[in-house]
Every structure is written in C-alpha cells, then in structure tokens.
N, C-alpha and C positions, 0 to 999 in steps of 0.2 A: 792365185795359187793353183797348183795342178791337182787333178783328181787322183785319188789312189787307184792302183791297178785293179782291174776287175777280179783278179784272183783272190784278193783279200777284202773286197767290198762285202760288208755284212748285210744280209738280206732281211734281217729282223732283229729287233732288240730283244734280249733275253732277260726275262724277269721270272725265274723259276727257282724252286727251292729244294734243298736236300733234307731228307729226314730218314731215319730208320723206321721201317714199317713193322713196328712191334708193339705188342701189348694193346690195351684199349678195347679188346674184343668184348669184354663184359661190361663196358662202361654204361651202356643203356640200362641193364638190369640193376647195376649197383646204384644208379641215381635214384631209384624209386620215384620215377616220374608218374604223373597222372596218366590214365589211358589216353592214347592218341588214336582217335577214331576217324574214319573217313566220313565226309559230310553226308554221304547217302544214308548213313545210320540214323541221321537226325529224325527222319520220318518214321522210323520203326520203334522209336522210344517215346514214351509219353511226354508230351510237350510240357514245359514249365517256363515260368517267367524268370528273368534274371535281373539281378541288381545292377550288373554291368555287362555290356556287350562290347568286347574289344575287337576292332577290325584290324587285323595284321599282327601276326605272331613273330615280330622281328626284334631288332635290337632294343627298342623301347617297349614294345608290346609284351614281351615275355616277362621281364622283371615287373612291369606294371600289373599284369595278370596274377603273377605269383603273390604280390603284395596285397592286392585287393581281395584275393580269395581267402586270406587269413580270417576275414570277418564277414564276407558277403559272397553270394552266388555269382560266379563269373562264367561267361561263355566267351571263349577265345576262338576267333575264326581266322584261319590261315589259308591263303589260296594255294600254297605249295604243299609238298609232301613232307615226310620226316627226314631229318638229316642222318638218323641213325641207321647204320648198315650200308651207307653210301661211301665207299672208299675215296671217291673223288672229293668228298667234303672232309672226311675224317682225317686223311693223311696229307701232310704238307707236300710230299713228293708228287701228289696228283693234283695239286692246286690249280695248275694251268688247264687241266682237262675240263673243269667246270666252265671255264670261260669260252672254250672252243665248242662246247656242246650246244647245238642249236635244236636238239630234239624237243618235243613237247614236254617231256618229263624232266628236262634240265632244271637244276636249281638256280641257274643263271640265265636270265632272259635278256637278250640283246636288244638295245634300242640305239638308234642313230640320231643324234641331235641335228637340227637344221644347219648347225655349223659344219657338220660332216664328221664329227668325232663319234666313233663307235664306242658305246658304253654298255653297261650291264646293270640290270636290276635283279635283286634276289627274289626267288619264288620258292621258299622253303621255310619251314619252322626254324626260327633262329635268325632269319633275315640275312643282312649283310655280314654278320659274324660267321656265316657259313662259307662265304666265298671270298673274303678279303685276305689281306696279307698278315693279319693278326696283330699288328702293332698297337700297343696300348699306352696312352699318355694323356694325362688330365688336362683340363683347360686351365689357363692362367687365372689368378684370383680376380683380376679386373673383369674378366668375362662373366664370372659368377655375380659380381657386383652389378654390372650393367644389365644382367638378366633379371635382377631383382630377387634372386633366390635367397633363401635362408641359409646363411653360410654354415651354421651349426649342423643343419640337416644335410647339406651337401657333403660335409666332412664325415657324416655317418653313412651316407649312401654310397660313396665311392668304395670304402672298404667292404661294404656288404657285397658288392660285385666282385671285388678283387680276391677276397678269401675263398670264393667259389670257383672262379674260372681263369684267373690271371696268374702268370708265372714269370720268372726271370729267365732270360735266354743265357745260354753259354756262348759268349761272344765269339763269332767266327773270325778267321784271319782277315777277310776283306773288311769286316766291320771294325776290327781293331786298327786296320790301316787307315780307314776313314777317320776314326777317332783321333789318331795321332796327326793325320794330315790336317784336320780341322783346327786342332790346337796350334800346330805350326803356322797355319795360315791366319791365326789371330782370332778364331772363334772360341773364345775362352770366357770363363774358366771351365775346367772339367768338373762336372757335377756328379759324376759317378752313375750308379744305378739309381734311378728315381722315376716315379710316376709323375712328379711335379713338372710344370712348365717353367723352366728356368733358362734365362739367356746364357748362351755358351754351348758346350758340348755335353751330351749325356747318352746313357743307354736306357731305353725304355722297357716296358713290360711286353708280354706277348700272351695270346690265348692258346698258343701251342705249348704243350708240356715237354718235358725232357725226352720223351719217346717220340715226339712229333705228332701226338694226338691233339686234334683241335677241340677246344672246349668252347661251346657256343652259348648264345643267349638262351637257347632252348634248355640247356642244363639248369638254368635258374628256375624253371618251372617246378623243380624238385623242392624248392623252398615254399611252395604254395600249399594250401590245404586241399588234398585230393578229393575230399568230400564236397568241396564248394567249387572246384575248378573243372570245367568241361572244355576239352580241346578238340576242335574239328579241323581236319586237314582236307585240302582240295575244296575249300569253301570260298568261292569267288563272290564277294559282296558287290552287287551292282547298283544298289540304291539304299539310301537311308529313308525310312518311313517316318512321316511327320503327321502330327495331329494339328490341323489348322482351322479350328472353329472360328467362324466369323465373329469379330468383336474381341477375340483374344489378343492380348498385347503382342505375344511372340508365338511363332510356330514352335511346336514341341516335338523333339525326336522321341519316338516310342518303339522303334524296332528297325530291322534291316531285312532286305531281300537278298538271297544268295543262291547260287547254283552249286550243285555237287559235282563230283567227278564224272558222273554219267549224264550231265546236262539237266538233271532234275531241279525243279524250282522249290525253294523253301522260304519261310519267313520265321524270324525269331523276334520275340518281343520282350521289352523290359517289364519288370514288375511295376505295380502302381505305387510302390513305396516312394515317399518323397526322397529325392536325392539320387534316384536311379539314373544312369546315364549310358549313352553310346559314346565310346572313346575311339577315335580314328587314329591308328598308329601304322598307317600303310606306307610311310616313307615320303621323301621329298617329291617323288613322282606320283605315287599312288594316292596320297591324301588330297592334294588339290584336284586330282582327276575325279575322285569319288564325290567331293563336294560339288563339282560342276555337274556330274551326272545326276546328282540328287536335287539339283535346282538351286544351288547357292553359287552365285558368281556374277560376272559382268552381263549386262542386258544383251549386248550384241552376240556374245558367245552362246548364251542359252537360246536365244532366238534362232541363231544359225542352225542349231541342231534340234529345234522344236522341243526343247526341254521345258516343262512347266516350271514357272518361277516360284520358288519358295521364299527366297530372300535375295535381293539384288546387292551385290558387293563387288565393286570394280577391282578389288585387290586380289581376289582369288586367282592364283596362277601367275601373279606378277612377282618381280624381284627374284627370279631364279638365278642362282650363281653356282659356279663350279670352280674349284681351285685348279688352275692350269698347272700342268706338270711338263717339264722338259728334262731330257737326259743326255748324258755323254757316255758313249761306250768306250771302254778302255781294254784293248787286247792284252793278255798276260803271257808271260814267257811259258808258264806251265798252267795246266787246267786248275782253276781255283776251286776251293771247297765252296759248295753252294751255300748261300745264306739268304735269309729274309732281311727285312728292314729291322735293325736292332739299334743302330746308332743314329743320332740326329744332331745336327748343328742348328741351333735356334738363334738367328741373327736379329739385331736391332732394326734391320731394314725391312722386316716383314717377309723374309725368305727363309725357308727351311731346306737344309741340305741332308740328304739321306743316301743310302746305297743298297745295292743287291749284287749278287755274284753267282756265276756258275751256270751249268746246264744240268737240269734235273729231269729225269723221266724214269718212271717205273716200268715194269714189264707190261702193264696193261695200258700204258700211255700210247697215244698216237705218235707216230714216228716224227721226230724233229718238229714238234710244236714249240713255239718260243714264248709263250706266256703273255702277260698283260701288256707288254710293250710291242707285241707283234701286230701284224696287219689286222687281226681280229679286233684290236682295240686301237686301230689307227684312225686316219682321217679321210673324209671323202668330200671336203669342202668345195672342190672345184667341179664336182659332178652335179648336174642339174637335179633339183630336189626329187623329181619324179623318177629319176634313175638311181637314186640312192637305195641300194638293196644289199643283201649279203652275198649276191652271186659272185662279185669280184673277190670277196673274201674267201669264199669256198674254193674258187679257182686257185687262189694263191696257196691255200692250205694244201691242196692236192699237188701243186707243182713243187712246193718247197720240201716235200718229203724225201726227195732225192739228194738234198744237200747233206754233206757229211757233218757229223756232230763236231768234229775237230775245228770246223770253221768258226764255231761259236764260243770258243774258250775266251773268257774275259769277264768283266764286271761292269757295273754301271754306277755312276754317281748322278743323283737326281736332285733337281731343285724344284720346289713348289712354292707358289705365291700364297701368302696368308691373307685372307680377307680381300679378295679381288673387288675392285670398284666397278668392274664391268658386270652388268646384270642383263638378264633376258626375261623370258616368259614361257608359260606353258599354256597350250590351248588343246582342245580335243581334236583328234583325228576323225572320230565317229563316236557313236554312243555305246560301243561294245567295251565293257570293262577290261576285256582281254587284249584290246588293241592298245599299243603304246601311244600316248599323246604326243603332240609335236612340241618339242622342247628346244629352246634357243638359249645359249649361254653367252654369246657375244664375246668370246675370248679375246683379250687384249684390245677391246674397244676403247678402254680408258688408257690414256698414255702412261699413267703412273704404274699400271700393271706391267706394261712393257718395260719401263725403266727398272722395275724390280726384277724382272726376268733377266735382264742384262746384268744386273748386279749379281744375281745368282750364278750365271754362267761364268762371270769373271772370278767369282769365289771358287768355283770348281777348277778353273784354270790355275789358280794359286795353289790349290791342293795338289794338282797333278805335277806341279813343279817342285814339290817337296822331295827330299832325299828318299824318304821311305817309299813313296809311290814310284819314283824312278827305278828303284831297285825291284819293286814288286811286279811292275808291269813291263810291257814290251816297249815302253816309251824310250827306254835307254838304248834301243837298237834301231832308231831311225824314225819313230813316230813323233812328229811335232804336234803341238796343240792344234795347229791349223788342220793337219791331216786327220786328227781325231774328230774335229768338228765335221769335216767333210764325210768321214766314215759314218758319223752319227746321223747326218742328214740323209744319206743314202740308205742307211740301215733301217731307219724309221719308216717302214713300208706304209705308204699312203698314196693317195691320188692327187696330192698337192704338187704343183710344179716345183722342182728342186732348184736350189740356188747354190750348188756345191762349189762354184767358183767365187762365191761372194760371202763366205762365212766370216769375213772380217766385219760384216754387218751383223752384229749379234742380234739386232732387232729382227732381221730377216730370219736368222737361225731360230729365234723364239717362235716366230709365226709358222715356219716350216715344220717344226718338230713338236708342236703342242699336242699333248694327249691328256687323258684324264686319269685320276687316281680315285675316282668315285666319291669325291667329297662334295657332291652337289647338295644344295639346301635352298630353302625359300619356298614361296608359293602360298604359304598360310601364315604370314608374319604376325608376331605379337603387335597389338595396337592397330592392326589393319584388318586381319581376319579373325584373330582370337585375342582375348584380353590377357591380362597378366597371369591369370589362373588357367589359361589355355581353353577357356570356354569360347565357343564360336559366338562372335558378337551378333546379337539379334536373334539368337536361337536358344531355346531352353533345352536342357538335357543333352547337350552335345559338346564334346571337347576334341581337340587335336593335340596329341602328345607325340612328337617325333621331330626329326630334323627339318621338316618343312616350315616349322615356326621360327627357325633361327636366321638371323641376319648375316651371320658368318659362321664358318666351320670352326668349332672350338679346338684349341690345342694344335699339335702337329697332326693329329688324327682324331676325328669326331667320335670314334667308337666308344672310348671310355666315358665321355660325357653323355652320349645318348643312352648308354646302358644305365649310367647313374640317374639320368633324367627319368627313366621308367620307374626305378625304385623311389626316387625323390617324390614324384607326383603321386605314386601309390600311397605313400605315407601321408603326404599333404591332404589327399582326398579323404583318407580314413580319419585323420585328425579333424577335418572340417565336419565330418558326419558323426563321429563318435566323441569328439572332444580330445584334447591334447593327451589325456591319460591313456589313449588307445595303445595297447601293448603290441607294437609291431617292430 
C-alpha cells in the first residue's frame, strides 16, 4: 500500500484535553488539609517517635495515611512537592505540560525502560493522580476475590474515595461516537454510567470535576486527624533502618533515613509501641528500588552495588509488567471538541478500547506540544542502551513547534492489553535514590499479548467502518483503514524503524506503535516479597502497600483500586491493632 503524502503525515499523536480554566482557586483552603511542611523543617522541631511512617504520599499512601492518623501518630514522607497552586496539575487543559517538563521541580519524572519506551513517574504529593488522565473504574469482582480481600470492606472503601474526589463526566461528542461505534461493532451491552467493571460498553468516572479541576489523592488527607498527621514534602527516603541484633529471628524495621530539599540528612524513628510499622507506598518503581537500597533483594544485585545484606530475597524487582497501548489516529472533517478518556469498551478477549480527541493548549502551554502519545512518551528501542537519553526528545520538541495546529485536528481510538503475560524486571542503576532504576517490561514477548493486540486493532477497524464514524471523520473523503494505519505508524514519533508499507501485518503495527499508559506494576509481589497482609516476608515492622504488589493492573485503570487499597489497608491495620470495633 502507498504512503500517505508528506503534507498530511502527522508528526505526533495528540492526547490532550479541553477544559475551562475556572473556579478551584480556593480548593486548598476549603479542604482543611494538615500542614504541608518542607522536609528541612524536620530538624527545627522537637523529634518524636511515630506509630507509622509512610514512605510515599501517592495514590495509596495518602488514603492510607489519612485513615491511620485517625487513631495513631503518622509521618508521611513525600519526595515531591505540593500539587496545590500548580496549574499544570490542577487544570486539565495543562495536562500535557507536566509530561514535557524535565526540570528538577517537575511533578513528572521521566524514565526510559530498557525496551526504549519513554515513561513517567510522579514526584508530587498525590502521586499518579496528579499527572494521569483522570479515568476512574473499579476492578472486577474476580480480582478482589483472587487478591483475598474482604469484599465487604472493599465495598465500603471504594465509596469512601468516590464521595471525596470522583465525578461523572459530561460525555464529549468523540466519546459518544466511540460509545455508539463500540455497540454497533458488537461490544455490548451498554452499561451506562458506572464505576463497575462490566463486559460491554460503559462510561466511567473521572477525578476532574465539571469545571476541569483535578481532585487528587492529596485531597484525601483532609479526612485524617490533623493532630496526628505530619506531612513532609521534598523528603527523599534513601534507606530503611533496621535493628538486627544477633540471635533475633527477624530484622526489625525501626526508622528511615531521608534527605530534605537542601540535601540535609535526617532520620525518623518509630515508637517502641507494639505494632508500629514502616509502610512503603512509593509505587511500582520506587518501592522495589527502596527495598534493594535498604538491603532486601537478590544476592547478586546487592553484591554488585556493595549494599549490606539485611535479607536475601530473589523476587524483589522481578515480575515487572506494563499494559501495552496502541493507537490509531483518525483525522476529522472539523476540529473535534477535546476530550479525555470517558468511554471504554471491555471485551471478553482481554482488550480495552478507549478514545481521546482534539488539540488542547492554554495560554501558558508550550507551543504545539502533543501530549502523552508524542515523542516524549514514544520509544527508543533501537537505540543502543548507553545512547538512550532525552536529547533526541528535546530536539524533536524544539523542531515541532513550527508545525501548524490545524495539522493535528482529529482523535484517537486506543486499545490496551489487560493483564499482559510478558514480564520483565527492575535492577538498580546505582545507589542514589534519585536515579531511576533500570526497568525492562518485554512488551509483546509473549505471543498471546501480540494476538490480543491484533484483536484490538481489528476491533478499532470495525468501529471505524460504522456509519457514525464515517460521518464524523474524514474517512468519508478518501482515507482507507490502511492509510489510517500508515498515518498512525508515521505519526507515532519514535526511533523504531517504520514499516509503513507493511501495515497489513497487524503484528508489526503493534510492535512499531507500542507505547505506555503508565499502568506498570509488580516488583514486590504478594507471596514472593510480601504476604497476604502486605508485610515484607522475613522482616518485622515493614509493609509494602501499592501497585508493586499486584500481579496485574486492576480494571481498565488501576487508579480506583489503588486508591481503595490505601483506605482498605488502613482500616485493616486499625482493626488488627484496635479490634474490629475501631470506629473508622
């Protein structure tokens, strides 16, 4: 098949959103949050011991801290800053700016997997809920059962989150088109607006309200007891401190070491009360990294970096997974209204179909940045590992600013693989907590993942052939499905060799256009690194509570379940310590 002419070749996939920048200015003061202090303040205030020290104020860490603080003294340590007052976090129209920001103060820290896929880690109070696309959808019931969770408590914990930060979207035209196209293509029934994971087509929740203001996990700290909850920002925990008296059965976690924003060193310690714990909630990348730096992990990895062994565990950093994402760009006759992910098709084949549309940028946006599907989140898999840096990305960002916005009118239909069978690993790059570890996901290594991607692309093709999409898009004026695939291959800026004359091989299309949607997980799996109660096996007084413990990403988006998990485990821990009658 022939290549589309250069004049209409799209140089980046657009995944940006529209919102009215209004209201929300007084959100911080209305929340009645506990004081958010810089880590350097720690040394100026009288030291005290804490019942719980939580490392990571992210998606799980914030609801966990809020819940535990209702009865106990909690210290929450977050390596990033505050999300409040940062318009690039607060407003949907500035969503893409966070991902392009490579400054030291950015709430989004770039890392490149050894596969070559450029990714992002949150570094801000609220974690991934501050930089994501906001979609909210619960896990399916079988996920809860397989996790061994108390279903009654799960069904109490989800609403605790939802009543505080989750909203229903006003469905945009592109999302309505996807909804109708999914149903016409056989992804049925239509389940309406629901948080539940149901096969068929539905509209999910969002953490953006009707004004476009983002409500994050940090907002949940308002549900805590401010007299018991201390939050330190710019606190980079680089080591867990253990008591390892000879003859003791297990090493015992007693505190943490961390640096403040000025590079000053500090230590914080647990109280000697029975049941006090360190809880690591640093995410799928940060939690296994911290365990390794603290001396818990495979012998060869610890020896390689001269880290003193606290506990040998060959499973730390193993079983890393990311849900691969592939997209097809569809040019439209007229500029579409911008939209985020609101509609999803949940198929029986383990593939999710979603959509985004439009070009969005505010007055303070960089010119013609194209969001999470652009080169900044593309691939570098053919570049030798030592040459994989952000230099090529920066060069592209500079060059593409001269492209006219009109070239980018259109929308995307996305397909994501649920529960990939391809897995990888995480190892340390060095012993600096601020260095990104080396992460490998091995996208499409397992043939079943590739087969499911092909199924997803064929489903998108079926949607594009429906009457509604033919009328909405420019497909009716000469764009065949083959041309759309060619456009999408070329548009998906990366350094992978293109096969634009071979898009009849959907397997090759999947390999050429794979990107991430940040749903990585693993590295501290239940039964291998932690037990069913998320206690680190072989260690006393230490748990891991976040997505690193999961074998698969829950639901169509993990946000809802990881938020719920923080609340759920907070209540579980309180009940263990106080008895079931604990009022939480």
